[in-house]
C-alpha positions as CSV (number, residue, x, y, z in Angstrom):
1,X,-45.4,-24.1,36.7
2,X,-43.4,-22.5,33.9
3,X,-39.8,-23.2,32.8
4,X,-38.9,-20.0,33.7
5,X,-40.2,-20.7,37.8
6,X,-38.5,-24.1,37.3
7,X,-35.2,-22.6,36.2
8,X,-35.4,-19.9,39.4
9,X,-36.7,-22.5,41.7
10,X,-33.5,-25.1,40.9
11,X,-31.0,-22.2,41.1
12,X,-32.3,-20.8,44.4
13,X,-31.7,-24.4,46.0
14,X,-28.7,-25.8,43.9
15,X,-26.4,-22.2,44.0
16,X,-26.1,-22.2,47.9
17,X,-25.2,-26.4,47.7
18,X,-22.1,-25.5,45.2
19,X,-20.9,-22.3,47.5
20,X,-21.2,-24.5,50.2
21,X,-19.4,-27.2,48.8
22,X,-16.8,-24.8,47.2
23,X,-15.8,-23.1,50.2
24,X,-15.9,-26.2,52.9
25,X,-12.9,-28.2,52.2
26,X,-10.9,-29.6,49.3
27,X,-12.6,-33.1,49.8
28,X,-15.9,-31.5,48.8
29,X,-14.8,-29.2,46.1
30,X,-13.1,-32.0,44.5
31,X,-15.8,-34.5,45.3
32,X,-18.4,-32.1,43.6
33,X,-15.8,-31.9,40.6
34,X,-15.9,-35.5,40.2
35,X,-19.6,-35.6,40.7
36,X,-20.3,-33.3,37.8
37,X,-17.5,-34.5,35.2
38,X,-18.7,-38.7,36.1
39,X,-22.5,-37.8,35.7
40,X,-21.9,-35.3,32.5
41,X,-19.8,-38.5,30.7
42,X,-22.7,-40.5,31.9
43,X,-25.0,-38.2,30.2
44,X,-22.6,-37.9,26.8
45,X,-22.2,-41.9,26.9
46,X,-25.8,-41.9,26.7
47,X,-26.7,-39.5,23.6
48,X,-23.5,-41.5,21.8
49,X,-25.4,-44.8,22.4
50,X,-28.3,-43.4,20.0
51,X,-26.5,-43.1,17.2
52,X,-24.1,-46.3,17.1
53,X,-25.1,-49.8,18.4
54,X,-22.5,-51.1,20.6
55,X,-22.3,-52.0,24.8
56,X,-23.9,-49.6,27.3
57,X,-21.0,-47.4,28.5
58,X,-22.7,-45.0,30.7
59,X,-21.0,-46.5,33.8
60,X,-17.8,-46.6,32.5
61,X,-17.9,-43.6,31.3
62,X,-19.2,-41.9,34.9
63,X,-15.8,-44.2,36.4
64,X,-13.5,-42.7,33.8
65,X,-14.4,-39.3,34.1
66,X,-14.6,-39.5,37.8
67,X,-10.9,-40.9,37.7
68,X,-9.3,-38.4,35.1
69,X,-10.9,-35.5,37.3
70,X,-9.5,-37.2,40.4
71,X,-6.3,-37.7,38.6
72,X,-5.7,-34.2,37.8
73,X,-6.3,-33.3,41.6
74,X,-3.0,-35.8,42.6
75,X,-0.9,-34.6,40.0
76,X,-1.6,-30.9,41.3
77,X,-0.3,-32.5,44.8
78,X,-1.7,-30.8,48.3
79,X,-4.7,-31.8,48.1
80,X,-5.9,-34.3,50.9
81,X,-2.5,-34.0,52.4
82,X,-0.7,-35.8,49.6
83,X,2.3,-34.5,47.5
84,X,2.1,-34.5,43.9
85,X,1.8,-37.8,41.9
86,X,3.5,-37.6,39.0
87,X,2.1,-39.0,35.7
88,X,-0.7,-40.2,37.4
89,X,-2.7,-38.3,34.7
90,X,-1.2,-39.5,31.4
91,X,-1.4,-43.4,33.0
92,X,-5.1,-43.0,34.3
93,X,-6.0,-42.5,30.4
94,X,-3.6,-45.0,28.8
95,X,-5.4,-47.2,31.3
96,X,-8.9,-46.3,30.1
97,X,-8.1,-45.7,26.5
98,X,-6.9,-49.4,26.5
99,X,-10.2,-50.6,28.1
100,X,-12.2,-48.4,25.6
101,X,-10.6,-50.1,22.9
102,X,-10.6,-53.7,24.2
103,X,-14.4,-53.0,24.5
104,X,-14.7,-51.8,21.0
105,X,-12.9,-54.8,19.5
106,X,-14.7,-57.4,21.2
107,X,-18.4,-56.2,21.5
108,X,-18.6,-53.2,18.4
109,X,-19.0,-54.3,14.8
110,X,-16.9,-53.4,12.5
111,X,-19.5,-51.0,10.6
112,X,-19.9,-49.1,13.6
113,X,-16.5,-49.5,15.3
114,X,-14.5,-46.2,14.5
115,X,-17.2,-43.9,14.9
116,X,-18.4,-45.7,18.2
117,X,-15.1,-45.6,19.1
118,X,-14.7,-41.8,19.0
119,X,-17.4,-40.7,20.1
120,X,-17.5,-42.7,23.1
121,X,-14.3,-41.7,23.9
122,X,-15.3,-38.3,23.9
123,X,-16.8,-38.3,27.3
124,X,-13.4,-39.5,29.1
125,X,-11.6,-37.3,26.5
126,X,-13.3,-34.0,26.7
127,X,-15.0,-34.1,30.1
128,X,-12.4,-36.0,32.2
129,X,-9.0,-35.6,30.5
130,X,-9.9,-31.8,29.3
131,X,-12.7,-30.7,31.9
132,X,-10.8,-32.3,34.7
133,X,-8.5,-29.6,34.7
134,X,-11.1,-27.5,36.9
135,X,-9.5,-29.2,39.6
136,X,-6.4,-27.3,38.9
137,X,-8.0,-24.4,39.6
138,X,-8.9,-24.9,43.4
139,X,-6.3,-25.7,46.7
140,X,-7.0,-27.1,49.7
141,X,-8.4,-25.7,53.0
142,X,-11.6,-24.0,54.1
143,X,-12.6,-20.8,52.8
144,X,-13.7,-19.2,49.1
145,X,-10.0,-17.9,48.8
146,X,-8.9,-21.7,47.9
147,X,-11.0,-21.5,44.7
148,X,-11.4,-17.8,43.8
149,X,-9.9,-18.6,40.1
150,X,-13.1,-21.0,39.4
151,X,-15.5,-19.1,41.1
152,X,-14.3,-16.6,38.4
153,X,-15.2,-18.8,36.0
154,X,-18.4,-20.2,37.2
155,X,-19.8,-16.9,37.9
156,X,-18.8,-15.5,34.5
157,X,-20.4,-18.8,32.5
158,X,-24.0,-18.0,34.5
159,X,-23.5,-14.3,33.7
160,X,-23.1,-14.5,30.2
161,X,-25.9,-17.5,30.1
162,X,-28.4,-15.4,31.8
163,X,-28.1,-12.1,29.8
164,X,-27.9,-14.0,26.7
165,X,-31.3,-15.9,27.8
166,X,-33.3,-12.8,29.1
167,X,-31.8,-10.2,26.0
168,X,-32.4,-12.8,23.6
169,X,-36.0,-13.7,24.8
170,X,-37.0,-10.6,25.9
171,X,-35.3,-7.8,24.2
172,X,-34.2,-9.3,20.8
173,X,-36.3,-8.5,17.8
174,X,-37.9,-5.3,19.8
175,X,-37.1,-1.8,19.6
176,X,-33.3,-1.0,17.9
177,X,-32.5,-4.6,18.4
178,X,-32.8,-7.1,15.7
179,X,-33.0,-10.8,16.0
180,X,-30.2,-12.5,14.4
181,X,-30.0,-16.5,14.8
182,X,-26.2,-17.1,16.1
183,X,-26.1,-20.8,15.0
184,X,-29.5,-22.0,14.0
185,X,-28.7,-25.4,12.8
186,X,-27.3,-26.3,16.4
187,X,-29.4,-24.0,18.4
188,X,-32.2,-22.2,16.5
189,X,-33.5,-20.0,19.9
190,X,-29.5,-18.3,20.4
191,X,-29.4,-15.1,18.6
192,X,-26.0,-12.6,17.9
193,X,-27.7,-9.8,19.9
194,X,-27.8,-12.6,23.3
195,X,-24.5,-13.8,22.6
196,X,-23.2,-10.3,22.5
197,X,-25.2,-8.9,25.6
198,X,-23.8,-11.7,27.5
199,X,-20.3,-11.3,25.9
200,X,-20.2,-7.8,27.3
201,X,-21.4,-8.5,30.7
202,X,-19.0,-11.1,31.1
203,X,-16.3,-9.6,29.6
204,X,-16.8,-6.3,32.1
205,X,-17.7,-8.8,35.2
206,X,-14.4,-10.5,34.6
207,X,-12.1,-7.5,33.9
208,X,-13.0,-6.4,37.0
209,X,-12.7,-9.6,39.4
210,X,-9.1,-9.8,37.6
211,X,-8.0,-6.2,38.0
212,X,-9.5,-4.9,40.7
213,X,-9.7,-7.8,43.4
214,X,-7.3,-10.8,44.5
215,X,-9.1,-13.4,42.5
216,X,-6.4,-14.5,40.5
217,X,-3.4,-13.4,42.9
218,X,-2.1,-17.0,43.4
219,X,-0.9,-17.0,39.8
220,X,1.2,-14.1,40.8
221,X,0.7,-12.0,37.3
222,X,0.7,-8.5,37.3
223,X,-2.3,-7.7,35.5
224,X,-3.1,-4.5,33.7
225,X,-6.5,-3.7,32.1
226,X,-5.5,-5.1,28.5
227,X,-4.7,-8.4,29.8
228,X,-8.1,-8.2,32.6
229,X,-10.0,-7.7,29.3
230,X,-8.1,-10.5,27.3
231,X,-9.1,-12.8,29.8
232,X,-12.7,-12.0,30.0
233,X,-13.1,-12.4,26.0
234,X,-11.3,-16.0,26.5
235,X,-13.8,-16.5,28.9
236,X,-16.8,-15.6,27.2
237,X,-15.7,-16.9,23.8
238,X,-14.6,-20.5,25.2
239,X,-17.5,-20.6,27.2
240,X,-19.9,-20.2,24.6
241,X,-18.1,-22.8,22.4
242,X,-18.6,-25.4,24.9
243,X,-22.3,-24.1,25.0
244,X,-22.6,-24.7,20.9
245,X,-20.5,-28.2,21.7
246,X,-22.9,-29.7,24.0
247,X,-26.0,-28.7,21.7
248,X,-24.4,-29.8,18.7
249,X,-24.2,-33.2,20.3
250,X,-27.7,-32.8,21.3
251,X,-29.2,-31.9,18.4
252,X,-27.0,-34.5,16.2
253,X,-28.4,-37.7,18.9
254,X,-32.0,-36.3,18.8
255,X,-32.0,-35.0,22.5
256,X,-33.8,-32.4,24.2
257,X,-32.2,-32.4,27.3
258,X,-28.6,-33.9,28.5
259,X,-30.3,-35.1,31.3
260,X,-32.7,-33.9,34.1
261,X,-30.6,-33.5,37.2
262,X,-31.2,-30.0,37.5
263,X,-35.2,-29.3,37.1
264,X,-35.8,-26.8,34.8
265,X,-32.1,-26.9,33.5
266,X,-31.9,-30.1,32.5
267,X,-28.4,-32.3,33.1
268,X,-25.0,-31.6,33.7
269,X,-24.0,-31.2,30.4
270,X,-27.3,-28.5,30.0
271,X,-26.3,-26.7,32.9
272,X,-22.4,-26.9,33.1
273,X,-21.5,-27.0,29.6
274,X,-19.5,-23.7,29.4
275,X,-17.3,-25.2,32.6
276,X,-15.4,-28.1,31.1
277,X,-14.1,-25.6,28.5
278,X,-13.9,-22.2,29.7
279,X,-11.9,-23.3,33.3
280,X,-9.1,-25.3,31.6
281,X,-8.7,-22.5,28.9
282,X,-8.5,-20.2,31.8
283,X,-5.5,-21.8,33.5
284,X,-3.6,-22.7,30.7
285,X,-3.9,-19.0,29.8
286,X,-2.5,-18.1,33.3
287,X,0.4,-20.7,33.8
288,X,1.4,-19.3,30.1
289,X,1.3,-15.8,31.5
290,X,2.9,-16.7,34.5
291,X,5.9,-18.6,32.6
292,X,6.7,-15.5,30.5
293,X,6.5,-13.1,32.8
């Protein structure tokens, strides 16, 4: 079976499951976010361990990123019928940070201590502390209206990846289109042509959603076409930056796929890499716009 066929079959199975979990309730939504963060951190820790000697941190990375994602949800309030818990994110990270430093001092040789600590802390820092902000894009209750902002991010990233993949594979280098590597030292198969095609599709999709639907109505912002297009630009840039970051991590560690959770797609960091950067970037921008309105 070809890789493309495997990708399509996995997508047909996984997409309905993801949308059901997003629709069902806040428990299923936050559970999905915690699961993705935990598995993504597990994969990150495994790749970092290939480069620097030290103890196996995959289990702790899984638990740390899951805990930070849950902490973001608790800090927001209204989830699980609970009020907002103040300082829970900062306190959770301080505990995790102390544990990592203690393990580094006790278990890692001095020659590898600092690079090991930086790379292993990257999992809870990036995926848990930063990517955990995905939880802030959602609300409680049954229905898609409680997670429209995250669905916007998710569909935008899928669209950008899909258009870039197919355009780069089948159109770049043919007819009027050239084939110029986008980041050859990181991901040789990515092209400027695919990136631009994916960006145009993403900007159009996001602008339509923002301007012509109620996707972001919960932020109480008066969106014009300029802001809508700017949000589309932000998402496509942040998403592709997150994609390249994970590609760089894989190439640096000599890893083809971060995992094998999604057959034909790889692991969480192969398939969801752009979410961990794009969703927090969107939330911070919208929160800024709301506060200056």
